[in-house]
Wavefront OBJ file of the C-alpha trace (Angstrom):
o trace
v 11.212 -11.229 -14.301
v 13.313 -8.449 -12.852
v 12.253 -7.866 -9.261
v 14.671 -4.961 -8.886
v 12.531 -2.499 -10.871
v 10.949 -0.033 -8.457
v 7.505 0.335 -10.117
v 5.067 -2.337 -11.283
v 1.643 -2.041 -12.960
v -0.664 -5.070 -12.984
v -4.041 -5.122 -14.702
v -6.537 -7.452 -13.059
v -4.451 -7.467 -9.904
v -7.217 -7.569 -7.308
v -7.609 -11.367 -7.352
v -6.281 -14.599 -8.803
v -2.940 -14.701 -10.600
v -2.755 -10.905 -10.778
v -3.092 -10.614 -7.006
v -0.488 -13.323 -6.553
v 1.941 -11.359 -8.708
v 1.116 -8.120 -6.910
v 1.748 -9.693 -3.523
v 5.096 -11.085 -4.700
v 6.225 -7.691 -5.984
v 5.045 -5.937 -2.787
v 6.986 -8.433 -0.669
v 10.065 -7.762 -2.812
v 9.814 -4.054 -1.944
v 8.389 -2.755 -5.220
v 5.818 0.012 -5.607
v 2.781 -1.711 -7.121
v -0.295 -0.276 -8.818
v -3.111 -2.674 -9.628
v -5.977 -1.858 -11.954
v -9.335 -3.609 -11.843
v -13.039 -3.187 -12.561
v -14.348 -4.105 -9.128
v -13.854 -1.413 -6.484
v -14.678 -3.796 -3.612
v -12.035 -6.332 -4.704
v -9.471 -3.548 -4.985
v -10.315 -2.365 -1.456
v -9.893 -5.918 -0.130
v -6.504 -6.206 -1.826
v -5.307 -2.892 -0.403
v -6.520 -3.931 3.065
v -4.188 -6.939 2.866
v -1.274 -4.868 1.517
v -1.632 -1.213 2.625
v 1.294 -0.125 0.388
v -0.595 -1.384 -2.657
v -1.990 1.349 -4.893
v -5.262 0.739 -6.710
v -7.157 2.279 -9.611
v -10.663 1.382 -10.792
v -10.803 1.056 -14.573
v -12.086 -1.301 -17.266
v -9.436 -1.513 -19.978
v -11.870 -3.560 -22.085
v -13.709 -0.334 -22.901
v -10.603 0.923 -24.693
v -10.541 -2.115 -26.998
v -13.876 -1.437 -28.732
l 1 2 3 4 5 6 7 8 9 10 11 12 13 14 15 16 17 18 19 20 21 22 23 24 25 26 27 28 29 30 31 32 33 34 35 36 37 38 39 40 41 42 43 44 45 46 47 48 49 50 51 52 53 54 55 56 57 58 59 60 61 62 63 64
């Protein structure tokens, strides 16, 4: 994992392993965008890390 890249996109980043990764990248100074289905979970994540960018989307819809 290269923590020197300035931009990171994480799907499912509002909780669990995805949130853990997002927090690590934020702490390393990266710009992080997390995508998730649950707007409330995304808001909670961005309340913890205000620099975190969020986007509500269900990528599962694209797989059908």
